[in-house]
N, C-alpha and C positions, 0 to 999 in steps of 0.2 A: 761495635763497641769501641770506645776511645781507649787507646793504649796509654799506659802510664809508665814512665821511666823512673826507676829508683836509683838514687846515687848513694854509694857507700864511701865514706871517708875513713881512712885508717889514721888513728891518732897515735903518734909515737911517744907522747909524754903525757903524764897526768895533767899538766897545765893545759895542753891542747884539748884534752878531753873535757876538762872543767870549763874551758872557754866555750867549747862546742855546746856543752849542756846548758851553760848560761845563755848562750845565744838562742838556743831552741826554746828555753824557758821564756825568754824575753818576747819572742815573736810567736810562740805556739798558740796562745789564746787568741790574739787578733786574727791569725790566719785561719784558725778553726771557725771563729765567728764569721769571717768573710766567706769561707767555703759554704757554711750553712746558709748564709744570706743568699749566695748565688744559686743554691738549690731549692730555695723556699718558693713553692708554687704561688704563694700569695703575692710575691714580688715579681712574678713572671711578666705581667703586662708592662710594668715599669722598665724591666730589662729589655723587652722587645722594642718598646718605643725609643729607649736610649740607643739601642743598636740600629734602629731604623729598618730592621729585617725580622720577619717571622719565619722560622724554619718549619717546613711542612713535609711530613712524611707521606709518601704516596707510592703506589706500585709502578706506574708508568707502562704497564702492559695490560691494563684492565679496561678494555673497550666496552662501552663508549665513555667511561668515567675518567680514566687516566691513562693516556697512551700517546705515542708519537705519530704525528701526521706524516704525509708523504715527504714533507720538507724536513722532517726530523724534529719539529717543534713539539714540545710537550703540551698537550691540550686535553680536552674532554670536559664533561659536565662538572666533575668535582674540581678539576684543575682551574677552570674558569671561575667557578664559584669561589674558590680559595683566593684567586687573584682579586676578585671583587671585594671579598671580605677584608683582605689586607689593605686595599685602597681605602675602604671605609675607616679602618683603624688608623690609617696614615703611615703605613710602612710598606716596604717591598716584600713580595713573596719569594722566598728561596725554597725551591723544591728539592728534596733529597729522596731519590728513588731507592726503594728497598722491596724485597719480597714480602708477601702478605704476612708470613709467619714471623718476620723480623720487625714489623711496624710497631707493635705494642712494646716489644723489647727496646726499640729505639727511643720511645718516650720514657721508659724506665731508666735508660742509660743517659738521658739528657741530650740525645742526638737530635731530637725533634721537639719543637714547642707544641705542635699539634699534629694530628693525623687526619687527613681528608681523603677518604678512600672507601666510601660507602660502608662505614662501620656501624653495625647495628648496636643500639644502646640497650643491650640485654641486661637483665638483673645482675648476672655474674660480673659483667664488665662495670656496671654502675657502682659496684662495691669497691672497685679499685681505681676507677677513673671518673673524671667529670665529663659531661657531654653538653653540647649546645642544644638549642631547640632543633627539631628535625628540619632537614632541608630536602629529604626524599622519603616517600612512602612507597615501599616495594613489597613484593611477595616472593616466596620461594617456589621454584618450578622444578619438576622432575624431567630430566632429559634422558632418552634412551635411543638405541638404534631404531631405524625405521621398521625393521623386521622383528623387533622385540614385542611380543604380545603377552609376556608373562607379568610385566609391571604395568598396572593401570592406575595405581594410586599409592598413597603413603603406606597403607597397610600391606602392600605387596613388597616392601623393601626388606623385610626380615630375611636374613641370610644372603642377601644380594650384595655384590661388590660395588661400592659407591666411590667414585674418584673425587676426592675432596682434599682441600688444603686443611692441614691438621687443626688450625685454630679458627677456621671460618665458621660462621654461624650455621651454614648449610651442613657442615660436618656434624655439628651437634644434633641437628634435626635428623640427619640420616641415622646416626647412632641411636637416637631415642626411638626410632622405628625399627631397630634391629639390624641395620645394614652393617656390613664389614667394610671398614674404611681402607681404601687404597690411596696412599699419600701422593699428592701432586703439588707442583709449585704454583700452577695457575690454571685458569679455565681452559686455555687452548690445549694444555696437556691432558686435562680431564676429557675433553672431547675426543682427542686422539685415542685415549684408552678405551672409550666407549665404542668408537668406530671400529677399532681393531679387536674388540671383544675381550680385552684384558680387564675391562670393568663392565658391569651391567648397566650402570646408570651414573649420572652426575647431577647433583642438586646445586642450583645456583640462582642468582637473581633472575626473576622473570624478565626484567628489562634487558639485562645483559644477554640472555638467551635469545630473546626476540630480536635484538639488534644483530647478533651473530647469524641467526637463521635468515634474516633479511639480506645480509651482505654475502652469505655463503649458502645459497639455496640448494646447491648440488651436494652438500654433505649429507649423508643418509642418517639423519637423526630426526626426532620428533619430541614434542612435549606431551606428556600424558596426564599431568595433573599440576595444579597450582594451589598453594595455600590460600585459605580464605581470609585469614587475619593479616592486616598490613603490618609490616615491620618498619620501624622508624630508624632512619640513617642520619647520624649526627656527626659533628666535629668532636673528636676525642682529644682530651688534654689531661695533664696530671691532676690527681685528686687535690683539692684545696685551691684550685685556680679561680677563685671567685671573681676577681676583677677582670681577668682574661675572658672568662665565660660570659660575664655581663656584656663586655665589649663585642664579642663574637655574636651573642644572641641579638644585640641591638643591630649589628650589621646585617645579619641574616633577615631579620624582620623588616628592615628598611629595603633590602633587595626584594623581598617578597611583596612589599607594598608598592614599590615602584615598577613592578612587572619584570625585573631582571631575572628572577628565578624562573618564572614561567617561560621567558624567552629562551634562556639557556636550556631549560628542560626540553622544550619543543625542538630546539636546534639539534641537540645531541640524542634525544630519546624519542622524539616524534610525538610526545604528548606531555601534558603538565603533570609532573609527579611531585610537585612541591606542596600539593594539597591532597587531603585524603579523598 
């Protein structure tokens, strides 16, 4: 959250106070109008193009979507998609890394122009934010320890401890099935809790779990169930960002049409997740 400094001036005479009040009166309205214009989502695309930079909120620890490679470079399916979208719009991509639970708050506070981090366009989120067309279709999977035979599906989650980020969609799904949420910062911590038996399960992206298990085959975990309905992952932006949404939608559809989305998807996820 941006810090704001407040300056207080002591006026020693009525004249000084009057002059100060007059000065405030003279500039108050224009400054208020300027601040409102700066925060107007309808003008966001113009501001981005004028600045030449789009500020993108992402986790940076969410393999294979947003993470640092062995050279320390931020990469991943979502990161490279965001770079390609920025290029289509004609601006540079500036990534601002933040924990999952802080990403939406970052949009609210004006720290990010958009969030690209496998955000599901749920009905609750659509009421508060605008979303692009989908660029990923995913499912929710249930992860447990390899020796756990108590959980076989979503109906078995009632009363079980689920390691979840508080604002993640998987947390909502776990709660809806009666699970008790154990708060975590990211998926790696969730796996750690499951393996150490401090949590019974962790719900997460099927694609993320599959990638983790492919890279870490010795970790004693398994997937016992996967949701049947596909979830749509989209770029999130402030409500009322019509022009920005239109530009991002056009960029994504262009990347889908020219095969870039499919290529990135197969590179990072092993299959094409840009189509249902």
